[in-house]
Biopython code that builds the backbone (N, CA, C, O; Angstrom):
import numpy as np
from Bio.PDB.StructureBuilder import StructureBuilder

atoms = [
    (1, "UNK", "N", (9.538, -22.611, -6.592)),
    (1, "UNK", "CA", (8.438, -21.995, -7.301)),
    (1, "UNK", "C", (8.219, -20.591, -6.745)),
    (1, "UNK", "O", (8.130, -20.410, -5.530)),
    (2, "UNK", "N", (8.135, -19.621, -7.607)),
    (2, "UNK", "CA", (7.980, -18.234, -7.200)),
    (2, "UNK", "C", (6.498, -17.853, -7.225)),
    (2, "UNK", "O", (5.765, -18.227, -8.140)),
    (3, "UNK", "N", (6.067, -17.096, -6.195)),
    (3, "UNK", "CA", (4.688, -16.642, -6.115)),
    (3, "UNK", "C", (4.622, -15.164, -6.483)),
    (3, "UNK", "O", (5.550, -14.411, -6.190)),
    (4, "UNK", "N", (3.553, -14.750, -7.112)),
    (4, "UNK", "CA", (3.379, -13.347, -7.454)),
    (4, "UNK", "C", (2.445, -12.635, -6.480)),
    (4, "UNK", "O", (1.970, -11.537, -6.771)),
    (5, "UNK", "N", (2.182, -13.234, -5.354)),
    (5, "UNK", "CA", (1.281, -12.669, -4.353)),
    (5, "UNK", "C", (2.015, -11.677, -3.462)),
    (5, "UNK", "O", (3.194, -11.859, -3.158)),
    (6, "UNK", "N", (1.314, -10.630, -3.048)),
    (6, "UNK", "CA", (1.858, -9.627, -2.143)),
    (6, "UNK", "C", (1.003, -9.616, -0.890)),
    (6, "UNK", "O", (-0.225, -9.576, -0.968)),
    (7, "UNK", "N", (1.647, -9.651, 0.255)),
    (7, "UNK", "CA", (0.945, -9.588, 1.538)),
    (7, "UNK", "C", (1.247, -8.252, 2.200)),
    (7, "UNK", "O", (2.387, -7.788, 2.190)),
    (8, "UNK", "N", (0.225, -7.640, 2.772)),
    (8, "UNK", "CA", (0.410, -6.391, 3.502)),
    (8, "UNK", "C", (-0.077, -6.616, 4.922)),
    (8, "UNK", "O", (-1.236, -6.968, 5.141)),
    (9, "UNK", "N", (0.808, -6.413, 5.882)),
    (9, "UNK", "CA", (0.467, -6.610, 7.294)),
    (9, "UNK", "C", (0.361, -5.246, 7.980)),
    (9, "UNK", "O", (1.016, -4.286, 7.573)),
    (10, "UNK", "N", (-0.454, -5.173, 9.004)),
    (10, "UNK", "CA", (-0.640, -3.937, 9.753)),
    (10, "UNK", "C", (-0.425, -4.201, 11.243)),
    (10, "UNK", "O", (-1.393, -4.253, 12.003)),
    (11, "UNK", "N", (0.827, -4.367, 11.670)),
    (11, "UNK", "CA", (1.069, -4.605, 13.094)),
    (11, "UNK", "C", (0.648, -3.385, 13.912)),
    (11, "UNK", "O", (0.872, -2.246, 13.504)),
    (12, "UNK", "N", (0.036, -3.638, 15.066)),
    (12, "UNK", "CA", (-0.465, -2.552, 15.905)),
    (12, "UNK", "C", (0.551, -2.093, 16.937)),
    (12, "UNK", "O", (0.434, -0.994, 17.479)),
    (13, "UNK", "N", (1.538, -2.916, 17.210)),
    (13, "UNK", "CA", (2.531, -2.571, 18.228)),
    (13, "UNK", "C", (3.931, -2.856, 17.693)),
    (13, "UNK", "O", (4.099, -3.579, 16.711)),
    (14, "UNK", "N", (4.931, -2.277, 18.353)),
    (14, "UNK", "CA", (6.321, -2.558, 17.982)),
    (14, "UNK", "C", (6.659, -4.027, 18.205)),
    (14, "UNK", "O", (7.462, -4.603, 17.471)),
    (15, "UNK", "N", (6.044, -4.630, 19.219)),
    (15, "UNK", "CA", (6.273, -6.053, 19.503)),
    (15, "UNK", "C", (5.811, -6.907, 18.319)),
    (15, "UNK", "O", (6.517, -7.824, 17.900)),
    (16, "UNK", "N", (4.631, -6.608, 17.785)),
    (16, "UNK", "CA", (4.130, -7.336, 16.619)),
    (16, "UNK", "C", (5.035, -7.107, 15.408)),
    (16, "UNK", "O", (5.317, -8.039, 14.655)),
    (17, "UNK", "N", (5.487, -5.872, 15.224)),
    (17, "UNK", "CA", (6.370, -5.550, 14.105)),
    (17, "UNK", "C", (7.670, -6.346, 14.188)),
    (17, "UNK", "O", (8.118, -6.916, 13.193)),
    (18, "UNK", "N", (8.268, -6.384, 15.364)),
    (18, "UNK", "CA", (9.525, -7.125, 15.543)),
    (18, "UNK", "C", (9.323, -8.614, 15.290)),
    (18, "UNK", "O", (10.174, -9.264, 14.683)),
    (19, "UNK", "N", (8.194, -9.155, 15.755)),
    (19, "UNK", "CA", (7.912, -10.584, 15.566)),
    (19, "UNK", "C", (7.741, -10.909, 14.075)),
    (19, "UNK", "O", (8.269, -11.910, 13.590)),
    (20, "UNK", "N", (7.004, -10.061, 13.357)),
    (20, "UNK", "CA", (6.823, -10.285, 11.920)),
    (20, "UNK", "C", (8.148, -10.198, 11.176)),
    (20, "UNK", "O", (8.432, -11.016, 10.300)),
    (21, "UNK", "N", (8.954, -9.206, 11.527)),
    (21, "UNK", "CA", (10.256, -9.033, 10.879)),
    (21, "UNK", "C", (11.152, -10.249, 11.128)),
    (21, "UNK", "O", (11.804, -10.744, 10.209)),
    (22, "UNK", "N", (11.180, -10.722, 12.366)),
    (22, "UNK", "CA", (11.993, -11.889, 12.704)),
    (22, "UNK", "C", (11.515, -13.126, 11.950)),
    (22, "UNK", "O", (12.327, -13.918, 11.471)),
    (23, "UNK", "N", (10.209, -13.289, 11.846)),
    (23, "UNK", "CA", (9.632, -14.427, 11.134)),
    (23, "UNK", "C", (10.034, -14.412, 9.662)),
    (23, "UNK", "O", (10.447, -15.431, 9.109)),
    (24, "UNK", "N", (9.908, -13.238, 9.034)),
    (24, "UNK", "CA", (10.255, -13.118, 7.619)),
    (24, "UNK", "C", (11.738, -13.378, 7.386)),
    (24, "UNK", "O", (12.116, -14.056, 6.431)),
    (25, "UNK", "N", (12.573, -12.833, 8.266)),
    (25, "UNK", "CA", (14.017, -13.039, 8.129)),
    (25, "UNK", "C", (14.377, -14.506, 8.329)),
    (25, "UNK", "O", (15.232, -15.034, 7.616)),
    (26, "UNK", "N", (13.733, -15.176, 9.295)),
    (26, "UNK", "CA", (14.021, -16.583, 9.572)),
    (26, "UNK", "C", (13.695, -17.463, 8.374)),
    (26, "UNK", "O", (14.396, -18.438, 8.103)),
    (27, "UNK", "N", (12.632, -17.118, 7.660)),
    (27, "UNK", "CA", (12.244, -17.908, 6.489)),
    (27, "UNK", "C", (12.870, -17.384, 5.199)),
    (27, "UNK", "O", (12.592, -17.892, 4.113)),
    (28, "UNK", "N", (13.718, -16.367, 5.329)),
    (28, "UNK", "CA", (14.402, -15.764, 4.182)),
    (28, "UNK", "C", (13.404, -15.281, 3.130)),
    (28, "UNK", "O", (13.594, -15.465, 1.928)),
    (29, "UNK", "N", (12.320, -14.649, 3.632)),
    (29, "UNK", "CA", (11.311, -14.062, 2.756)),
    (29, "UNK", "C", (11.680, -12.598, 2.550)),
    (29, "UNK", "O", (11.872, -11.857, 3.514)),
    (30, "UNK", "N", (11.776, -12.186, 1.291)),
    (30, "UNK", "CA", (12.111, -10.805, 0.984)),
    (30, "UNK", "C", (10.936, -9.906, 1.399)),
    (30, "UNK", "O", (9.778, -10.205, 1.108)),
    (31, "UNK", "N", (11.258, -8.803, 2.083)),
    (31, "UNK", "CA", (10.223, -7.856, 2.488)),
    (31, "UNK", "C", (10.808, -6.462, 2.534)),
    (31, "UNK", "O", (12.026, -6.283, 2.573)),
    (32, "UNK", "N", (9.933, -5.486, 2.530)),
    (32, "UNK", "CA", (10.360, -4.101, 2.667)),
    (32, "UNK", "C", (9.371, -3.383, 3.572)),
    (32, "UNK", "O", (8.200, -3.754, 3.654)),
    (33, "UNK", "N", (9.853, -2.365, 4.240)),
    (33, "UNK", "CA", (9.009, -1.603, 5.153)),
    (33, "UNK", "C", (8.872, -0.180, 4.608)),
    (33, "UNK", "O", (9.858, 0.443, 4.215)),
    (34, "UNK", "N", (7.639, 0.322, 4.590)),
    (34, "UNK", "CA", (7.398, 1.688, 4.131)),
    (34, "UNK", "C", (8.027, 2.655, 5.123)),
    (34, "UNK", "O", (7.966, 2.450, 6.335)),
    (35, "UNK", "N", (8.628, 3.701, 4.595)),
    (35, "UNK", "CA", (9.295, 4.675, 5.457)),
    (35, "UNK", "C", (8.344, 5.764, 5.928)),
    (35, "UNK", "O", (8.596, 6.401, 6.951)),
    (36, "UNK", "N", (7.260, 5.988, 5.200)),
    (36, "UNK", "CA", (6.317, 7.037, 5.544)),
    (36, "UNK", "C", (4.891, 6.498, 5.480)),
    (36, "UNK", "O", (4.603, 5.525, 4.783)),
    (37, "UNK", "N", (4.017, 7.154, 6.223)),
    (37, "UNK", "CA", (2.601, 6.821, 6.181)),
    (37, "UNK", "C", (2.009, 7.336, 4.868)),
    (37, "UNK", "O", (2.381, 8.417, 4.411)),
    (38, "UNK", "N", (1.104, 6.589, 4.260)),
    (38, "UNK", "CA", (0.492, 7.068, 3.020)),
    (38, "UNK", "C", (-0.536, 8.173, 3.266)),
    (38, "UNK", "O", (-1.087, 8.727, 2.315)),
    (39, "UNK", "N", (-0.799, 8.496, 4.537)),
    (39, "UNK", "CA", (-1.815, 9.480, 4.870)),
    (39, "UNK", "C", (-1.200, 10.825, 5.209)),
    (39, "UNK", "O", (-0.122, 10.896, 5.799)),
    (40, "UNK", "N", (-1.885, 11.880, 4.837)),
    (40, "UNK", "CA", (-1.481, 13.246, 5.137)),
    (40, "UNK", "C", (-1.566, 13.455, 6.658)),
    (40, "UNK", "O", (-2.604, 13.160, 7.250)),
    (41, "UNK", "N", (-0.506, 13.954, 7.302)),
    (41, "UNK", "CA", (-0.526, 14.163, 8.757)),
    (41, "UNK", "C", (-1.662, 15.072, 9.227)),
    (41, "UNK", "O", (-2.195, 14.865, 10.318)),
    (42, "UNK", "N", (-2.044, 16.071, 8.434)),
    (42, "UNK", "CA", (-3.157, 16.941, 8.816)),
    (42, "UNK", "C", (-4.469, 16.158, 8.847)),
    (42, "UNK", "O", (-5.308, 16.373, 9.721)),
    (43, "UNK", "N", (-4.639, 15.251, 7.889)),
    (43, "UNK", "CA", (-5.836, 14.414, 7.857)),
    (43, "UNK", "C", (-5.888, 13.515, 9.091)),
    (43, "UNK", "O", (-6.937, 13.386, 9.723)),
    (44, "UNK", "N", (-4.773, 12.901, 9.430)),
    (44, "UNK", "CA", (-4.713, 12.032, 10.607)),
    (44, "UNK", "C", (-5.075, 12.813, 11.859)),
    (44, "UNK", "O", (-5.825, 12.322, 12.703)),
    (45, "UNK", "N", (-4.547, 14.027, 11.987)),
    (45, "UNK", "CA", (-4.834, 14.863, 13.151)),
    (45, "UNK", "C", (-6.327, 15.177, 13.258)),
    (45, "UNK", "O", (-6.892, 15.166, 14.351)),
    (46, "UNK", "N", (-6.960, 15.455, 12.119)),
    (46, "UNK", "CA", (-8.397, 15.741, 12.125)),
    (46, "UNK", "C", (-9.207, 14.513, 12.541)),
    (46, "UNK", "O", (-10.178, 14.633, 13.289)),
    (47, "UNK", "N", (-8.813, 13.346, 12.064)),
    (47, "UNK", "CA", (-9.516, 12.114, 12.426)),
    (47, "UNK", "C", (-9.377, 11.857, 13.924)),
    (47, "UNK", "O", (-10.356, 11.518, 14.588)),
    (48, "UNK", "N", (-8.164, 12.016, 14.460)),
    (48, "UNK", "CA", (-7.947, 11.794, 15.891)),
    (48, "UNK", "C", (-8.738, 12.804, 16.727)),
    (48, "UNK", "O", (-9.281, 12.455, 17.775)),
    (49, "UNK", "N", (-8.801, 14.041, 16.268)),
    (49, "UNK", "CA", (-9.565, 15.075, 16.973)),
    (49, "UNK", "C", (-11.054, 14.716, 16.968)),
    (49, "UNK", "O", (-11.729, 14.861, 17.987)),
    (50, "UNK", "N", (-11.560, 14.252, 15.837)),
    (50, "UNK", "CA", (-12.965, 13.863, 15.740)),
    (50, "UNK", "C", (-13.279, 12.697, 16.661)),
    (50, "UNK", "O", (-14.330, 12.679, 17.301)),
    (51, "UNK", "N", (-12.389, 11.733, 16.736)),
    (51, "UNK", "CA", (-12.595, 10.594, 17.635)),
    (51, "UNK", "C", (-12.659, 11.049, 19.088)),
    (51, "UNK", "O", (-13.472, 10.549, 19.865)),
    (52, "UNK", "N", (-11.801, 11.995, 19.450)),
    (52, "UNK", "CA", (-11.802, 12.519, 20.813)),
    (52, "UNK", "C", (-13.120, 13.249, 21.093)),
    (52, "UNK", "O", (-13.673, 13.120, 22.185)),
    (53, "UNK", "N", (-13.621, 14.001, 20.135)),
    (53, "UNK", "CA", (-14.896, 14.702, 20.309)),
    (53, "UNK", "C", (-16.037, 13.713, 20.526)),
    (53, "UNK", "O", (-16.927, 13.965, 21.338)),
    (54, "UNK", "N", (-16.020, 12.601, 19.815)),
    (54, "UNK", "CA", (-17.050, 11.575, 19.999)),
    (54, "UNK", "C", (-16.965, 10.995, 21.402)),
    (54, "UNK", "O", (-17.990, 10.816, 22.060)),
    (55, "UNK", "N", (-15.751, 10.698, 21.869)),
    (55, "UNK", "CA", (-15.578, 10.159, 23.231)),
    (55, "UNK", "C", (-16.106, 11.137, 24.281)),
    (55, "UNK", "O", (-16.628, 10.718, 25.315)),
    (56, "UNK", "N", (-15.971, 12.436, 24.017)),
    (56, "UNK", "CA", (-16.420, 13.460, 24.955)),
    (56, "UNK", "C", (-17.905, 13.795, 24.781)),
    (56, "UNK", "O", (-18.445, 14.624, 25.514)),
    (57, "UNK", "N", (-18.552, 13.160, 23.826)),
    (57, "UNK", "CA", (-19.974, 13.388, 23.608)),
    (57, "UNK", "C", (-20.279, 14.654, 22.825)),
    (57, "UNK", "O", (-21.431, 15.084, 22.783)),
    (58, "UNK", "N", (-19.291, 15.249, 22.217)),
    (58, "UNK", "CA", (-19.478, 16.475, 21.434)),
    (58, "UNK", "C", (-19.891, 16.107, 20.014)),
    (58, "UNK", "O", (-19.113, 16.242, 19.070)),
    (59, "UNK", "N", (-21.138, 15.637, 19.882)),
    (59, "UNK", "CA", (-21.645, 15.199, 18.593)),
    (59, "UNK", "C", (-23.019, 15.816, 18.350)),
    (59, "UNK", "O", (-23.682, 16.253, 19.290)),
    (60, "UNK", "N", (-23.435, 15.851, 17.117)),
    (60, "UNK", "CA", (-24.767, 16.302, 16.747)),
    (60, "UNK", "C", (-25.513, 15.095, 16.205)),
    (60, "UNK", "O", (-25.067, 14.434, 15.267)),
    (61, "UNK", "N", (-26.643, 14.827, 16.809)),
    (61, "UNK", "CA", (-27.440, 13.688, 16.357)),
    (61, "UNK", "C", (-28.669, 14.221, 15.619)),
    (61, "UNK", "O", (-29.305, 15.178, 16.061)),
    (62, "UNK", "N", (-28.984, 13.602, 14.515)),
    (62, "UNK", "CA", (-30.121, 13.999, 13.702)),
    (62, "UNK", "C", (-31.063, 12.834, 13.503)),
    (62, "UNK", "O", (-30.647, 11.679, 13.406)),
    (63, "UNK", "N", (-32.329, 13.158, 13.446)),
    (63, "UNK", "CA", (-33.314, 12.152, 13.070)),
    (63, "UNK", "C", (-33.361, 12.114, 11.545)),
    (63, "UNK", "O", (-33.095, 13.117, 10.883)),
    (64, "UNK", "N", (-33.687, 10.991, 11.013)),
    (64, "UNK", "CA", (-33.710, 10.816, 9.563)),
    (64, "UNK", "C", (-34.593, 11.860, 8.889)),
    (64, "UNK", "O", (-34.246, 12.396, 7.837)),
    (65, "UNK", "N", (-35.729, 12.141, 9.502)),
    (65, "UNK", "CA", (-36.664, 13.088, 8.895)),
    (65, "UNK", "C", (-36.148, 14.540, 8.919)),
    (65, "UNK", "O", (-36.667, 15.381, 8.186)),
    (66, "UNK", "N", (-35.142, 14.843, 9.744)),
    (66, "UNK", "CA", (-34.569, 16.191, 9.814)),
    (66, "UNK", "C", (-33.322, 16.362, 8.946)),
    (66, "UNK", "O", (-32.755, 17.453, 8.897)),
    (67, "UNK", "N", (-32.896, 15.321, 8.273)),
    (67, "UNK", "CA", (-31.648, 15.345, 7.519)),
    (67, "UNK", "C", (-31.671, 16.344, 6.360)),
    (67, "UNK", "O", (-30.710, 17.092, 6.180)),
    (68, "UNK", "N", (-32.755, 16.370, 5.569)),
    (68, "UNK", "CA", (-32.819, 17.295, 4.437)),
    (68, "UNK", "C", (-32.756, 18.741, 4.905)),
    (68, "UNK", "O", (-32.071, 19.562, 4.295)),
    (69, "UNK", "N", (-33.462, 19.057, 5.976)),
    (69, "UNK", "CA", (-33.437, 20.430, 6.506)),
    (69, "UNK", "C", (-32.034, 20.791, 6.995)),
    (69, "UNK", "O", (-31.566, 21.906, 6.764)),
    (70, "UNK", "N", (-31.367, 19.862, 7.664)),
    (70, "UNK", "CA", (-30.020, 20.109, 8.175)),
    (70, "UNK", "C", (-29.035, 20.384, 7.031)),
    (70, "UNK", "O", (-28.160, 21.242, 7.143)),
    (71, "UNK", "N", (-29.193, 19.642, 5.933)),
    (71, "UNK", "CA", (-28.309, 19.796, 4.785)),
    (71, "UNK", "C", (-28.727, 20.948, 3.868)),
    (71, "UNK", "O", (-28.023, 21.267, 2.910)),
    (72, "UNK", "N", (-29.857, 21.562, 4.159)),
    (72, "UNK", "CA", (-30.317, 22.679, 3.353)),
    (72, "UNK", "C", (-30.857, 22.265, 2.007)),
    (72, "UNK", "O", (-30.756, 23.015, 1.036)),
    (73, "UNK", "N", (-31.426, 21.088, 1.938)),
    (73, "UNK", "CA", (-31.970, 20.584, 0.651)),
    (73, "UNK", "C", (-33.459, 20.863, 0.547)),
    (73, "UNK", "O", (-34.084, 20.515, -0.455)),
]
sb = StructureBuilder()
sb.init_structure("model")
sb.init_model(0)
sb.init_chain("A")
sb.init_seg("    ")
for serial, (resi, resn, name, xyz) in enumerate(atoms, 1):
    if name == "N":
        sb.init_residue(resn, " ", resi, " ")
    sb.init_atom(name, np.array(xyz, "f"), 0.0, 1.0, " ", f" {name:<3s}", serial, name[0])
structure = sb.get_structure()
């Protein structure tokens, strides 16, 4: 019986990737691996930079009542 379901896995390490690949091959499950990330590399770099700024405490905190003034509304 053939299934029309698609599974998408997100292994975090090469070890997890190898284990998933071996599992699929052992069960003779057809699979394919994406060759490129669906995300723009510049976008990824900006996200990583922002995360680093948060870790370093380089953030601006606003009170709810100051939000309209900050946004210029």
